[in-house]
N, C-alpha and C positions, 0 to 999 in steps of 0.2 A: 504492500501501498506505503510505502512512504517513496520508497523510485519507484513509482509510477503517478506518488503530488510531485518528483525531481522533475520527473521527465515529463510533467506538464507547463508544472514555472519556465525551467528553457523552454522550452518550445514556444510559451506567452512572453520567455524575456525573445528574444529569436525577432518568432513579429511585432515584437516593440521597435525593434531597434529594424528590421525594412522600414518599416512604416517612417520611423524617424526619416530616415536617407530617403526614401523618395521623398518626405514633403520638402527636405533639404533642395532635390534636387528640383523637386515644382517652382520653389521660390528664387532657385537661381533661377530658371525658365522661364520664371518671370518675370525675374526683374533684366533677362539682358528683352523678351519679347516688350515690356513698356519703354525700354530703350533705345526699340528700332524702331518705336511706335511714334513715340519722341519726334528722333529722325526726321522721320515721313510728313510728319505732323508741320514739325523748320521748316522742309523741304516746300509744299504743299500752299504754306505761309507766305512763302520766298514767291513761288510760285505764282499767290493772288495777286501780293505784290509787283510784277513785274507783268506781267495784264493790263494791270491797273495803268502802268506809267502809260505802258502805250498807250489802251485807250487814251488816255490824255494828249504823250505828243499826238497822237492820229485825229485828236478833235472828236472821237465821237462820244455820244453821250450812251453812256453805262443806260440799261437798260430800267426798270425800278421792281419789276416782277424779279424772283430770284433764280437764276438757271444755271446749269453746271457750268465747270469754267469750260469743258474744254465746250458745252455749245457757245461758249460765249469767245473762245480763244476759235473757233471757228468761220463765229461771222467774221472775226475780225480781218482773217483770211481768208478769203473771201467777196470781201468789205474794196482790200487794197490791191485784187486782182484785177 
């Protein structure tokens, strides 16, 4: 009976350590993904600012409604051609 309890305790400790290791790995992966997402967000903000400058330089009035950045960029390209 004692050896059975020791085996169960050993298995529980091993499972706990495995769980903590997985949790730590997921935490590191989450931090990495957050960094990537922030970099993408910063790049998007820079691109939006660049498109605004192009609009201003071309004298194009930006539409009031919200539309995608890609649609606006395509619209600029069409107007410039």
